TIRO-2110 file (N, C-alpha, C; in Angstrom, 1 decimal):
// TIRO-2110
42.8, -85.0, 55.7, N, 1, A
40.6, -85.1, 55.7, CA, 1, A
41.5, -85.7, 53.8, C, 1, A
42.4, -85.1, 53.7, N, 2, A
43.0, -85.8, 52.5, CA, 2, A
43.0, -88.1, 52.4, C, 2, A
43.5, -87.8, 53.7, N, 3, A
44.0, -89.3, 54.1, CA, 3, A
43.1, -90.0, 54.4, C, 3, A
42.1, -89.4, 55.0, N, 4, A
40.7, -90.1, 55.5, CA, 4, A
39.9, -90.7, 54.2, C, 4, A
39.6, -89.5, 53.4, N, 5, A
38.6, -89.8, 51.6, CA, 5, A
39.2, -91.5, 51.7, C, 5, A
41.0, -91.5, 51.5, N, 6, A
42.1, -92.8, 51.3, CA, 6, A
41.3, -93.3, 51.8, C, 6, A
41.0, -93.2, 53.3, N, 7, A
41.4, -94.7, 53.0, CA, 7, A
39.6, -95.4, 53.7, C, 7, A
39.2, -94.4, 53.2, N, 8, A
37.6, -94.4, 52.6, CA, 8, A
37.2, -95.2, 51.9, C, 8, A
37.4, -94.5, 50.6, N, 9, A
37.7, -95.6, 49.7, CA, 9, A
38.8, -97.1, 49.2, C, 9, A
39.4, -96.8, 50.1, N, 10, A
39.4, -98.4, 50.0, CA, 10, A
39.5, -99.5, 51.2, C, 10, A
39.1, -98.4, 52.0, N, 11, A
37.4, -99.8, 52.1, CA, 11, A
36.4, -100.5, 51.9, C, 11, A
36.0, -99.0, 51.4, N, 12, A
34.6, -99.7, 50.9, CA, 12, A
34.4, -100.4, 49.3, C, 12, A
35.5, -100.3, 48.7, N, 13, A
36.0, -101.3, 47.3, CA, 13, A
36.7, -102.2, 47.6, C, 13, A
36.8, -102.6, 48.9, N, 14, A
37.9, -103.9, 49.1, CA, 14, A
37.0, -105.3, 49.1, C, 14, A
38.0, -106.4, 48.9, N, 15, A
36.5, -107.4, 49.2, CA, 15, A
36.5, -107.8, 50.6, C, 15, A
36.0, -108.8, 49.8, N, 16, A
35.5, -109.4, 52.3, CA, 16, A
37.3, -110.3, 52.3, C, 16, A
37.7, -111.0, 51.3, N, 17, A
39.6, -111.1, 51.8, CA, 17, A
40.7, -109.9, 51.9, C, 17, A
40.1, -108.9, 51.1, N, 18, A
40.9, -107.3, 51.9, CA, 18, A
40.3, -107.3, 52.9, C, 18, A
39.3, -107.1, 52.9, N, 19, A
39.2, -106.6, 54.3, CA, 19, A
39.6, -107.6, 55.8, C, 19, A
39.6, -108.6, 55.3, N, 20, A
39.9, -109.4, 56.5, CA, 20, A
41.5, -108.8, 56.7, C, 20, A
42.6, -108.7, 55.8, N, 21, A
43.5, -108.4, 55.5, CA, 21, A
43.9, -107.4, 57.0, C, 21, A
43.1, -106.2, 56.4, N, 22, A
43.0, -105.0, 56.8, CA, 22, A
42.9, -104.7, 57.6, C, 22, A
42.1, -105.9, 58.3, N, 23, A
42.0, -106.3, 59.9, CA, 23, A
43.3, -107.4, 61.1, C, 23, A
44.0, -108.1, 59.7, N, 24, A
45.1, -108.4, 60.3, CA, 24, A
46.0, -107.2, 61.1, C, 24, A
46.4, -106.7, 59.6, N, 25, A
47.2, -105.2, 59.8, CA, 25, A
46.5, -104.3, 61.0, C, 25, A
45.8, -104.4, 61.4, N, 26, A
45.1, -103.2, 62.4, CA, 26, A
45.4, -104.1, 64.0, C, 26, A
46.0, -105.0, 63.7, N, 27, A
45.9, -106.1, 64.9, CA, 27, A
47.1, -106.3, 65.2, C, 27, A
48.6, -106.3, 63.6, N, 28, A
49.9, -106.6, 63.7, CA, 28, A
50.5, -105.2, 64.4, C, 28, A
49.3, -103.8, 63.9, N, 29, A
49.9, -102.4, 64.2, CA, 29, A
49.9, -102.0, 65.5, C, 29, A
48.1, -102.8, 66.1, N, 30, A
48.2, -102.7, 67.2, CA, 30, A
49.4, -104.2, 68.6, C, 30, A
49.4, -104.5, 67.9, N, 31, A
51.5, -105.7, 68.9, CA, 31, A
51.9, -104.3, 68.5, C, 31, A
52.0, -103.9, 67.7, N, 32, A
54.2, -103.0, 67.4, CA, 32, A
53.7, -102.1, 68.2, C, 32, A
52.3, -100.9, 68.1, N, 33, A
52.4, -99.6, 69.8, CA, 33, A
52.1, -100.7, 70.9, C, 33, A
52.6, -102.1, 70.9, N, 34, A
51.8, -102.1, 72.8, CA, 34, A
50.6, -101.6, 72.9, C, 34, A
49.4, -102.3, 72.1, N, 35, A
48.2, -100.9, 72.6, CA, 35, A
46.9, -102.3, 72.7, C, 35, A
46.7, -102.5, 73.9, N, 36, A
45.3, -103.6, 74.3, CA, 36, A
44.4, -103.1, 73.2, C, 36, A
44.1, -102.3, 73.6, N, 37, A
42.2, -101.9, 72.6, CA, 37, A
42.4, -101.9, 71.3, C, 37, A
43.0, -101.3, 70.5, N, 38, A
43.0, -101.9, 69.1, CA, 38, A
43.2, -103.2, 68.6, C, 38, A
44.3, -103.9, 69.6, N, 39, A
44.8, -105.3, 69.0, CA, 39, A
43.8, -106.2, 70.0, C, 39, A
43.2, -106.1, 70.1, N, 40, A
42.0, -107.1, 71.2, CA, 40, A
40.3, -106.6, 70.1, C, 40, A
40.5, -105.1, 70.2, N, 41, A
39.6, -104.8, 69.1, CA, 41, A
39.6, -105.6, 67.4, C, 41, A
41.5, -106.0, 67.0, N, 42, A
40.8, -106.8, 65.6, CA, 42, A
40.9, -107.8, 66.0, C, 42, A
41.1, -108.8, 66.6, N, 43, A
40.6, -109.6, 67.6, CA, 43, A
39.3, -109.9, 67.6, C, 43, A
38.3, -109.6, 68.7, N, 44, A
37.1, -109.3, 68.2, CA, 44, A
36.3, -109.2, 66.6, C, 44, A
36.7, -108.7, 66.0, N, 45, A
36.1, -108.6, 64.7, CA, 45, A
36.1, -110.0, 64.2, C, 45, A
37.3, -109.9, 64.1, N, 46, A
38.3, -111.9, 63.5, CA, 46, A
37.3, -112.5, 63.8, C, 46, A
37.3, -112.9, 64.9, N, 47, A
36.5, -114.0, 65.4, CA, 47, A
34.7, -114.0, 64.8, C, 47, A
34.4, -112.1, 65.2, N, 48, A
32.8, -111.9, 64.4, CA, 48, A
32.9, -112.9, 63.1, C, 48, A
33.6, -112.3, 62.1, N, 49, A
34.0, -112.5, 61.6, CA, 49, A
34.1, -114.9, 60.2, C, 49, A
33.9, -115.2, 62.1, N, 50, A
34.2, -116.6, 61.2, CA, 50, A
32.7, -116.7, 61.5, C, 50, A
32.2, -117.7, 60.7, N, 51, A
31.5, -118.2, 59.8, CA, 51, A
31.4, -119.9, 59.7, C, 51, A
30.0, -120.4, 60.8, N, 52, A
30.0, -121.5, 61.7, CA, 52, A
29.0, -122.5, 61.2, C, 52, A
28.1, -121.7, 60.5, N, 53, A
27.1, -122.1, 59.3, CA, 53, A
26.9, -122.6, 58.4, C, 53, A
27.9, -123.1, 58.0, N, 54, A
28.4, -124.2, 56.8, CA, 54, A
28.7, -125.4, 56.8, C, 54, A
29.7, -125.7, 56.0, N, 55, A
30.1, -127.5, 56.0, CA, 55, A
30.3, -127.8, 57.3, C, 55, A
30.4, -128.8, 57.7, N, 56, A
31.3, -129.5, 58.5, CA, 56, A
33.4, -129.0, 58.1, C, 56, A
33.5, -128.9, 58.0, N, 57, A
35.0, -128.7, 56.9, CA, 57, A
34.9, -127.5, 58.0, C, 57, A
34.3, -126.8, 57.1, N, 58, A
34.5, -125.1, 57.3, CA, 58, A
33.8, -124.9, 59.0, C, 58, A
33.1, -125.7, 59.6, N, 59, A
32.9, -125.5, 60.5, CA, 59, A
34.5, -125.9, 62.4, C, 59, A
34.9, -127.3, 61.0, N, 60, A
36.2, -127.0, 62.1, CA, 60, A
37.0, -125.9, 62.2, C, 60, A
37.0, -125.4, 60.3, N, 61, A
38.1, -125.2, 60.3, CA, 61, A
38.0, -123.5, 61.2, C, 61, A
37.2, -123.1, 61.0, N, 62, A
36.3, -122.1, 61.6, CA, 62, A
36.6, -122.2, 63.5, C, 62, A
36.6, -124.1, 64.6, N, 63, A
36.5, -123.5, 65.1, CA, 63, A
38.0, -123.6, 65.5, C, 63, A
39.2, -124.3, 64.9, N, 64, A
40.6, -123.8, 64.5, CA, 64, A
41.1, -122.2, 65.2, C, 64, A
39.7, -122.1, 64.4, N, 65, A
40.8, -120.1, 65.0, CA, 65, A
40.0, -119.7, 65.4, C, 65, A
38.9, -119.7, 65.8, N, 66, A
38.3, -118.9, 67.2, CA, 66, A
39.8, -119.8, 68.1, C, 66, A
40.2, -121.2, 68.7, N, 67, A
40.8, -121.2, 69.1, CA, 67, A
42.1, -120.6, 69.8, C, 67, A
42.5, -120.3, 68.3, N, 68, A
43.7, -119.3, 68.0, CA, 68, A
43.4, -118.4, 67.7, C, 68, A
42.7, -117.4, 67.5, N, 69, A
42.0, -116.2, 68.3, CA, 69, A
42.7, -115.8, 70.0, C, 69, A
41.3, -117.3, 70.2, N, 70, A
41.3, -117.7, 71.8, CA, 70, A
42.7, -117.0, 72.3, C, 70, A
43.4, -117.9, 72.4, N, 71, A
44.6, -118.8, 72.5, CA, 71, A
45.6, -116.4, 72.6, C, 71, A
44.7, -116.2, 71.2, N, 72, A
45.8, -114.9, 71.2, CA, 72, A
46.0, -113.8, 72.2, C, 72, A
44.3, -114.1, 72.5, N, 73, A
43.5, -112.6, 73.7, CA, 73, A
44.3, -113.3, 75.3, C, 73, A
43.9, -114.5, 74.8, N, 74, A
45.7, -115.5, 76.1, CA, 74, A
46.5, -114.3, 76.5, C, 74, A
47.5, -114.6, 75.2, N, 75, A
48.5, -114.0, 75.2, CA, 75, A
48.9, -112.2, 75.5, C, 75, A
47.7, -111.9, 74.9, N, 76, A
47.9, -110.7, 74.7, CA, 76, A
47.4, -110.1, 76.2, C, 76, A
46.6, -110.3, 77.1, N, 77, A
45.8, -110.2, 79.0, CA, 77, A
47.4, -110.0, 79.2, C, 77, A
47.7, -111.6, 78.7, N, 78, A
49.5, -112.0, 80.1, CA, 78, A
50.0, -110.5, 79.0, C, 78, A
49.9, -109.4, 78.5, N, 79, A
51.4, -108.9, 77.9, CA, 79, A
52.4, -109.0, 76.6, C, 79, A
51.6, -110.2, 75.9, N, 80, A
52.2, -110.9, 75.2, CA, 80, A
52.5, -110.2, 74.0, C, 80, A
52.4, -109.2, 73.6, N, 81, A
52.7, -108.2, 72.1, CA, 81, A
53.5, -109.2, 70.9, C, 81, A
54.8, -109.8, 72.4, N, 82, A
55.2, -109.9, 70.8, CA, 82, A
55.4, -111.7, 70.4, C, 82, A
54.6, -112.3, 71.1, N, 83, A
54.6, -113.6, 70.8, CA, 83, A
52.4, -113.6, 70.1, C, 83, A
51.5, -112.9, 70.0, N, 84, A
51.0, -112.1, 69.3, CA, 84, A
51.5, -112.3, 68.5, C, 84, A
51.5, -110.8, 68.2, N, 85, A
52.5, -110.0, 66.2, CA, 85, A
53.0, -111.1, 65.9, C, 85, A
53.4, -112.3, 66.3, N, 86, A
54.8, -113.5, 65.6, CA, 86, A
53.2, -114.2, 64.5, C, 86, A
52.5, -114.9, 65.6, N, 87, A
51.5, -115.0, 65.1, CA, 87, A
50.6, -114.7, 64.6, C, 87, A
50.4, -113.6, 64.1, N, 88, A
49.5, -112.6, 63.9, CA, 88, A
50.2, -112.3, 62.3, C, 88, A
51.1, -112.1, 62.6, N, 89, A
51.8, -112.3, 60.8, CA, 89, A
52.1, -113.4, 60.3, C, 89, A
52.3, -114.7, 61.3, N, 90, A
52.3, -116.0, 60.1, CA, 90, A
51.1, -116.6, 60.4, C, 90, A
49.3, -116.1, 60.7, N, 91, A
48.5, -116.6, 59.8, CA, 91, A
48.5, -115.0, 58.5, C, 91, A
48.5, -113.6, 58.8, N, 92, A
48.1, -113.1, 57.4, CA, 92, A
49.2, -113.0, 56.9, C, 92, A
50.2, -113.9, 56.6, N, 93, A
50.9, -113.9, 54.9, CA, 93, A
49.8, -115.2, 54.8, C, 93, A
49.9, -116.0, 55.1, N, 94, A
49.4, -117.1, 54.8, CA, 94, A
47.6, -116.8, 54.8, C, 94, A
46.9, -116.2, 55.5, N, 95, A
46.2, -115.1, 54.2, CA, 95, A
46.0, -114.2, 52.9, C, 95, A
47.0, -113.8, 52.7, N, 96, A
47.0, -113.3, 51.7, CA, 96, A
48.0, -114.0, 50.5, C, 96, A
48.9, -115.2, 51.2, N, 97, A
49.2, -116.4, 49.7, CA, 97, A
47.7, -116.5, 49.1, C, 97, A
46.7, -117.5, 50.2, N, 98, A
45.7, -118.6, 49.8, CA, 98, A
44.4, -117.7, 49.0, C, 98, A
44.2, -116.2, 49.3, N, 99, A
43.8, -114.9, 48.5, CA, 99, A
43.8, -114.6, 48.0, C, 99, A
44.6, -115.1, 47.7, N, 100, A
45.9, -113.9, 46.6, CA, 100, A
45.4, -112.5, 46.6, C, 100, A
45.9, -112.0, 48.5, N, 101, A
44.8, -111.2, 48.6, CA, 101, A
46.6, -110.1, 49.1, C, 101, A
47.3, -108.6, 48.4, N, 102, A
48.5, -108.6, 48.6, CA, 102, A
48.7, -107.0, 49.2, C, 102, A
END
C-alpha cells in the first residue's frame, strides 16, 4: 500500500520527459518478463504520445519514432523480446541524456 502511494506521487510529480522515461522502463521490464501485453501496452502509449501537429522537423522526427515503434511491434509479435529490449534500452538511454532525466 505504501509503495502504491509512492508510485502515485512519483507519477503525479513527474515532468512529461520523466513520464516518457517511465514508459520506456515499463516496456523494458515487459521484455525482461517476456510479457507481450505489458510491452505492447507501453509501446502503444509511446506511439500515442507522438505529436504530429508541429513543424516539418517535428513531424519527420515523430514519423521516425513511429516507424521504430512499429518495427518493435513486429519484432514483439515474433517473440523477439531480446531485440525489442535492446532497442528500447538504447532509445531510453538516449532520451534520458537528451532530456536530462535519469
